[in-house]
C-alpha positions in Angstrom: 79.3 107.0 73.4 83.8 107.1 74.6 85.8 104.2 75.1 88.6 103.9 76.8 91.5 102.0 75.7 93.2 99.7 78.0 96.8 99.3 76.4 99.1 100.8 79.3 101.5 102.8 76.7 98.5 104.2 74.6 99.4 108.0 73.5 95.5 108.6 73.3 93.0 105.9 75.5 89.7 108.0 74.9 88.0 107.3 71.9 84.5 108.7 71.2 81.9 107.0 68.7 78.7 109.4 68.3 76.7 106.5 66.9 77.1 104.2 69.7 75.1 106.2 72.2 72.0 104.6 71.2 71.6 101.6 73.6 70.5 99.0 70.8 72.7 99.5 68.2 76.0 99.5 71.2 74.6 96.1 71.8 74.8 94.8 68.6 78.2 97.0 67.3 81.1 94.8 66.3 84.5 95.1 67.9 85.9 98.7 67.9 89.7 99.3 67.8 91.4 102.2 69.5 92.4 104.8 66.9 95.8 105.6 68.1 97.0 102.1 68.7 94.7 99.7 67.4 93.8 97.9 70.9 90.2 96.2 71.1 88.2 98.2 72.7 85.4 95.5 73.7 86.8 93.2 75.7 85.7 89.7 75.1 83.3 91.2 72.6 81.0 91.9 76.2 82.9 94.3 78.6 83.3 98.5 77.2 85.7 99.9 79.9 85.2 103.9 79.8 86.7 105.5 82.2 90.1 104.7 83.7 89.7 104.7 87.8 93.5 104.3 88.7 96.8 102.8 87.6 99.4 101.0 89.6 102.8 99.3 88.8 101.2 96.0 87.7 98.4 97.2 86.2 95.2 99.8 86.2 91.3 99.5 87.0 89.0 101.1 84.6 85.0 101.8 85.2 83.1 99.8 82.4 79.5 98.4 80.8 78.5 95.2 80.4 77.1 95.2 77.2 75.2 91.7 77.7 73.0 92.5 80.9 69.6 93.9 80.3 70.6 97.5 82.4 74.0 97.5 81.0 75.5 97.3 84.7 78.4 98.8 85.5 81.4 97.0 86.8 85.3 97.2 87.3 87.8 95.4 84.7 90.9 95.3 86.5 94.1 95.1 84.1 97.2 92.8 85.1 100.8 92.7 83.1 103.2 90.7 84.5 106.9 92.2 84.5 108.3 91.9 80.6 111.1 90.2 81.5 109.3 87.1 82.2 110.2 84.2 79.9 107.3 81.8 78.4 107.3 79.3 81.5 107.3 81.9 83.9 104.6 83.5 82.3 102.8 80.5 81.8 103.0 80.0 85.4 101.8 83.5 86.2 98.7 83.3 83.8 97.4 79.7 85.3 98.2 81.3 89.2 96.0 84.5 87.9 93.2 82.5 86.8 93.1 80.1 89.9 93.1 83.5 92.3 90.0 84.4 90.1 88.4 81.6 91.3 89.1 82.0 94.6 87.6 85.6 94.1 84.3 84.4 92.6 84.3 81.9 95.7 84.6 85.0 98.1 82.5 87.3 96.1 79.7 84.8 96.1 79.4 83.6 99.6 80.1 87.4 101.1 77.9 90.2 100.3 81.2 92.6 101.5 83.2 91.4 99.2 82.9 92.4 95.5 81.9 89.5 93.3 84.2 87.9 90.3 82.3 88.2 87.0 84.7 86.7 84.5 88.3 86.3 84.0 90.6 85.9 80.6 93.4 87.4 78.8 93.8 89.3 75.5 96.8 88.7 73.0 97.4 91.8 70.6 100.2 92.9 68.0 102.7 94.9 70.2 103.7 98.8 69.6 106.8 97.6 69.0 105.7 95.4 65.7 106.3 92.0 65.0 105.8 90.8 68.7 102.5 89.6 70.7 101.4 91.2 74.0 99.2 89.1 76.5 97.1 91.1 78.8 95.3 89.6 81.9 91.3 90.8 82.9 89.6 90.0 86.1 86.1 91.6 85.5 84.0 92.1 89.1 80.6 93.9 90.6 81.0 97.8 90.9 80.9 99.1 94.1 79.3 102.8 94.3 80.3 104.5 97.3 83.8 106.3 98.5 87.0 104.7 99.8 87.8 105.6 103.6 91.0 107.4 102.2 88.3 109.8 100.3 86.0 110.2 103.1 89.0 111.1 105.6 90.2 113.5 102.8 86.7 115.1 102.4 85.0 115.1 106.1 88.6 114.9 108.2 89.7 112.7 110.9 87.4 109.9 112.3 85.9 109.9 115.8 86.5 106.8 118.2 82.9 105.7 117.5 83.4 105.9 113.6 86.4 103.6 113.6 84.8 101.1 116.2 82.2 101.1 113.4 85.3 100.3 110.7 87.7 98.0 112.6 84.6 96.1 113.7 82.6 95.3 109.7 86.7 94.8 108.9 87.4 92.3 111.2 84.3 90.6 110.3 84.8 90.3 106.8 88.4 89.4 107.4 87.4 86.5 109.6 85.9 85.1 106.8 88.8 85.7 104.3 91.0 84.2 106.2 88.6 81.2 107.5 88.9 80.2 103.9 92.4 80.2 103.4 93.3 84.0 102.2 95.4 86.8 103.1 94.4 90.1 101.9 97.8 91.4 102.4 97.0 95.1 101.5 94.5 96.6 103.7 94.3 100.4 103.7 92.3 103.2 103.4 92.2 103.1 99.9 90.8 99.6 99.7 88.0 99.8 101.9 85.0 101.4 100.7 81.5 102.5 102.1 78.5 102.2 99.6 75.9 104.9 99.2 74.0 102.8 102.1 77.0 102.9 104.6 77.8 99.1 104.2 81.4 98.6 104.3 83.3 96.3 101.6 86.8 95.5 101.3 88.1 95.6 98.1 91.7 94.9 95.9 91.6 91.0 96.7 95.0 90.7 94.9 95.3 88.8 92.5 97.7 90.6 90.9 99.8 90.3 94.7 99.2 86.6 94.6 100.6 86.5 90.7 103.6 88.6 91.4 104.3 87.4 95.1 104.1 83.5 93.5 107.6 82.0 93.0 108.1 82.6 89.4 111.3 81.4 89.3 113.1 84.8 90.2 113.8 84.1 93.4 112.6 82.1 96.3 111.0 84.6 98.4 108.3 86.8 98.4 109.1 90.1 95.6 107.6 92.4 98.2 104.6 93.7 97.1 102.6 95.9 99.9 101.7 99.2 100.7 104.6 101.3 102.5 103.8 101.9 106.2 101.1 99.6 106.4 102.7 96.5 105.9 104.5 94.6 108.8 108.0 93.7 109.3 107.2 90.1 107.9 106.2 91.5 105.1 108.3 93.9 104.3 111.3 91.6 104.8 109.7 89.3 102.0 108.7 86.7 104.7 105.9 84.6 104.8 102.4 86.4 105.8 100.1 85.5 108.6 96.5 86.4 109.3 98.0 89.0 112.2 99.9 90.4 109.2 95.9 91.9 107.8 95.4 92.8 111.1 98.4 94.9 111.5 97.7 96.6 108.6 94.0 97.1 109.6 95.5 98.8 113.0 97.9 100.7 111.1 94.7 101.9 109.0 92.5 102.9 111.9 95.3 105.0 113.2 95.4 107.2 109.8 91.9 107.3 110.5 92.1 109.1 114.0 94.8 111.1 113.3 94.5 112.4 109.7 98.4 111.7 109.2 100.4 110.3 106.8 101.1 106.6 108.6 105.2 106.8 108.2 104.8 110.0 110.2 103.6 108.1 113.4 106.3 105.5 113.1 109.8 106.3 115.2 112.0 104.6 113.2 114.7 105.5 115.9 112.9 103.5 118.7 111.4 101.2 116.1 107.7 101.7 117.6 104.5 103.6 116.8 104.2 107.3 118.2 100.6 107.5 118.0 98.8 108.0 121.3 99.9 111.8 121.4 97.9 112.7 118.3 94.7 111.4 120.1 92.5 110.8 122.7 90.5 107.6 122.9 89.8 105.3 125.1 92.6 102.9 127.0 90.6 100.0 126.0 90.7 100.6 122.1 94.5 102.0 122.3 95.8 98.9 124.0 94.2 96.6 121.7 95.6 98.6 118.6 99.1 99.0 120.3 98.6 94.5 120.6 97.6 94.7 116.7 101.2 96.3 116.2 103.4 94.4 117.9 106.4 93.7 115.5 106.3 89.9 116.3 103.4 88.3 114.4 102.8 85.7 117.2 102.7 88.2 119.6 99.5 89.9 118.2 96.3 88.5 118.2 96.1 85.6 116.1 92.6 86.0 114.4 90.2 88.5 113.6 87.8 86.9 115.8 90.5 87.2 118.6 90.1 91.3 118.2 86.5 91.1 118.0 86.2 89.5 121.1 88.5 91.6 122.5 86.6 94.8 121.2 83.2 92.7 122.8 84.6 91.5 126.2 87.5 92.7 127.3 89.0 90.2 130.3 90.0 92.5 133.3 93.0 90.5 134.5 95.6 91.2 131.8 97.4 93.8 130.7 99.8 94.8 127.9 102.7 95.8 128.0 103.3 97.0 124.5 107.3 97.8 124.3 108.6 94.4 125.9 106.0 92.2 125.0 106.3 88.6 126.4 106.0 85.9 124.0 104.1 83.2 124.6 105.2 79.3 124.8 106.0 77.7 121.6 103.0 75.2 122.9 100.6 77.5 123.7 100.9 80.4 120.7 97.9 78.5 118.7 95.7 77.7 121.4 96.0 80.0 124.7 93.3 82.4 125.0 94.3 86.0 123.9 94.9 88.3 126.6 93.5 91.6 126.8 93.8 95.0 128.4 92.1 95.5 131.2 88.4 97.6 130.2 88.5 101.4 130.9 85.6 103.9 131.2 85.0 105.2 127.3 86.0 109.0 127.1 84.0 111.4 125.5 84.8 113.2 122.5 88.0 115.7 123.3 88.3 119.0 121.6 91.5 120.9 121.1 92.3 124.1 121.9 91.3 125.1 118.7 88.2 123.4 118.4 87.5 124.7 122.0 88.0 128.3 121.0 86.2 128.2 118.1 83.4 126.5 119.6 82.9 129.1 122.3 83.4 131.8 119.4 80.4 130.2 117.7 78.2 130.3 120.5 78.8 133.3 121.6 77.9 134.8 118.3 74.8 132.8 117.5 73.9 133.6 121.4 74.1 137.2 120.3 72.0 136.9 117.5 69.1 134.5 119.3 68.7 137.6 122.3 68.4 139.9 119.5 66.0 138.5 117.6 64.1 136.9 120.8 64.3 140.8 122.4 62.9 142.2 119.2 59.9 139.7 119.4 59.1 140.0 122.9 60.4 143.5 124.1 61.0 141.5 127.3 64.4 141.3 129.0 63.6 138.0 131.3 62.0 136.3 128.5 64.9 137.3 126.2 67.5 135.9 128.6 65.4 132.6 129.4 64.3 131.5 125.9 68.3 132.8 124.7 69.8 130.7 127.5 68.1 127.5 126.9 69.1 127.7 122.8 72.1 128.5 123.5 72.4 125.3 125.9 70.9 123.4 123.5 73.9 124.6 121.1 76.7 124.0 123.4 75.0 120.3 123.8 75.3 119.4 120.2 78.9 120.2 119.6 79.6 118.1 123.0 78.3 115.7 120.7 79.9 116.8 117.7 77.0 116.6 115.7 78.1 119.9 114.3 81.4 121.0 114.2 83.9 122.8 111.2 82.2 124.5 108.4 78.7 123.8 109.9 79.7 126.1 113.0 80.0 128.8 109.9 76.9 127.7 108.0 74.7 128.4 110.9 76.2 131.5 111.8 76.1 132.7 108.7 72.1 131.6 108.0 71.2 132.9 111.6 72.7 136.0 110.9 70.5 136.9 107.5 67.6 135.8 109.4 68.2 138.5 111.8 69.0 141.1 109.5 66.1 140.3 107.1 63.5 140.0 109.4 64.3 143.1 111.6 65.4 145.4 109.1 65.2 149.0 110.4 65.1 147.9 114.2 68.8 147.6 114.6 71.5 148.7 112.4 73.4 146.4 110.6 77.2 147.5 112.3 75.3 147.8 115.2 74.3 144.0 115.4 77.8 142.6 113.5 79.1 144.7 117.0 77.3 143.1 119.4 77.8 139.8 117.7 81.5 140.0 118.1 81.6 141.4 120.8 79.7 138.5 122.3 82.2 135.8 120.6 85.3 137.8 122.0 83.9 137.3 125.7 82.9 134.0 125.1 86.6 132.9 124.2 87.6 135.1 127.0 85.4 132.9 129.1 86.4 129.6 127.9 90.1 130.4 127.9 89.6 131.3 131.6 88.2 127.8 132.3 90.6 125.9 130.2 93.0 127.8 132.5 91.7 127.0 135.7 91.4 123.8 134.5 95.1 122.9 133.6 96.2 124.5 136.9 93.7 122.1 138.8 94.9 119.3 137.0 98.6 119.8 137.7 98.0 119.5 141.3 96.3 116.1 141.0 
């Protein structure tokens, strides 16, 4: 079995112990040590890191096995190492805050199923690689969620539809409502910290025990140390000021922008005019767009004040107010906490829209697929009217499916390839392969021309409205 050393500067962290492949031997094995640096590999005589999941500026996360459970369940071991220049008093305070934060995480995870549960927190003191010194490492062990982060999902399938981001937005808001109601602020909402498990359930990850500790007053300064993710943090967090529930709402809105556009969020912010410029990149309902714009306002007191406020706005918009995102009017100080949250008037939800490339690609697919279907039906029925009618119905179904975005991108190529193979296989001898391909390609080009013509006419008519 492979063990992974958790020492940050270990020159060769992978350690293979072939004799421990047997689970029974693994359960009773004495402590093992890294062959490269001497670091204990079985943390707390129980948790066995097997793989590095990720490393950041303040620690790392490892996939691990808990050998004290019947099934040797998988878990995540997070390691935190404070800055090397902390004095003993500061180090002791960091350890105290780390333990206190672990208690908060355990409480949240045990009471809300969409937050990973905390299993343990502890520290390990080992000899330093420099010799003559001791190093102390802090660990959290938490539930392992088997799934994909939204960042990974975005990279794999491309940008999200409005319906998809609405689901993510609503589910994440429900989690944030629980977090905020229990006196915590996440402070690092971004696609890589939101995960969808294999059943489709949304989880919020990385509750920032490390962030809480590093943002605490360790005697280094009287303000925040500025721990945040570039592009997702609002102005008050970037300046090291106090954070609020609306700080998380701002970051969640930025997350939604990234999912909708597929563009790095730093490229969506116009620093010259100090405003977000994202609407030209997508086509979503005004209702959702206005809510996102309010979540993105620079002043914390002008955003929605709670996750429940946003959920209310999404579910039941108030028709008699309108948001001005360029020059928002601040609420009176006496009303900021208690006044109802204004939301934009409802608008008719828009159907999924398509870019020019998507439209022409769909037209080419429809023409190519329609020609193949017509050839196949004609060879079987020998009747032109029957062929025309059947092909028209099937083609209409394909167009409808595309408008609903049930098939797109690589699905079009796969379906065309399968249809082409079936036609050529079952009709071999009836038609030559070059003839079938020429007819299908010609039909695709004709469809592109027709779609371009209709789009041109539509644009001309729209310009007169």
